[in-house]
C-alpha angles and dihedrals in degrees: 000000000000115000119251107250111220133194111205115208120189135127092220116085088205093054092044089054093044093049093045093051091046094051097042091052083081115068091215092068132068125185104218099178149351133224129196100205143008095272091056089045092058092044095048092045088060093042101043101028094212123199090230141001132216105209130195118216106214111052137141124255093015127017125224097257093053091046091049092054092050093047092049090049098046109022110013109208132152112273130195112196120221109214137178119233096256132117092239093052090044091057091050092045091057089051089051092053088050089050095054110281111141098217144322142236127209122239115239114263092215141004097264111145093228091053090049090052092051089051090050093051093045093048095048093046095048096041091052095050095039092053088065094056111101101215089171089066097063091131091055093048091049091049090054090051091046093050092050091045093051091047095051094041085070089061120086091220093060093047090054093048092051094048097040089241103127094180109172091010088087126198101008104166105158139036115195116196123191122189139158136162111030090008103121093064092049095045089052086060100040108039095055088058092063109098123245089241094053103158098218144065112260125207124184132189114191114174102243137133125251116287091028095071093056092049091046093049090051091050092050090047092053093057101034135086094220121057118264122195142161107261119253127206114261099009120139114241122234134189119264093035126103115209117207115204114246117246116255098024136069120249120218131178115217129186114227112240114260097002134082094240133109130206133194121244122194115203135184117248127220136237092265094060113105093197128032109211095034126205090209093054092050096043095046090053091048090050091050093047101042102024111187091358094080140090122206120205126190119193137177120327147106125268133016105291107141099029094103091045093051089048092055092047088054092048090055090050098256125137128257133204131188125196115253117255091236093066102029114103088209117018094204111104093036091048092050091053092047092049090050089057095237100118125098 
């Protein structure tokens, strides 16, 4: 297999070295060039024609967001943003995802070896998957979405979902959505299509660190008919609001004893948890709280998070949906659920 050719863009010599060493620890990746600012990034993208770019956000002369927009306009290539764990960078990172970046990784907060190793694994994983995303075929991807949309618009079920009129799908009270790698771009397309009068509670787990989930919720809220917010511990859930799980903690939905009301509980994870927040934790709680009155949705992402939650929703008589392979950035989580036989 040909190596993935990567252009590393960062104004810090230390970060350029760290990212280069991390990527070249995998024999499937080759760093073919470096750039110190956005201007150099645009020039070297044209000169070197990399398969993928890692792009810093805060740089002199031209920042990462501006460089990203120019690269997407002139030489579309998959881009993974490199962001610090700050609220300001989180806000810009969400704008970058909206502008065409495939995903992002977080810079280490200190020089601890275990943190460096997590960065290495995260970088390698996301660069490898992102290099397979054909960002130059946006028209083709949109056509696939349009064809599916036109097909299902002919179905009564889809009309009712879009309008919030569930008709014969009686008693739907909760929609649980799980998404991971490549998810922000897809959620930015899907959530705004839900109507403001959506007659159900909506719960979303997107694998993201702290700070980023709040910024992402605010971005979704600004472009959606229904309200979108980062979930808070102890708040009562209401219809027409989508609750995005907070980064770094698990989100559960719990029915209050003796009353038809649900509240959100945020709980700390443990060292054995692969994902915090977890789709499985959220979906299993939704299944237990709403029984057959729930819909589980698995979208793009790597791994198997959500399979157990979808299984429990099915066992209680709820409905389950998996994103189609033609529109999923990474057909991992949906494929795992399909293979498990828990998708309607």
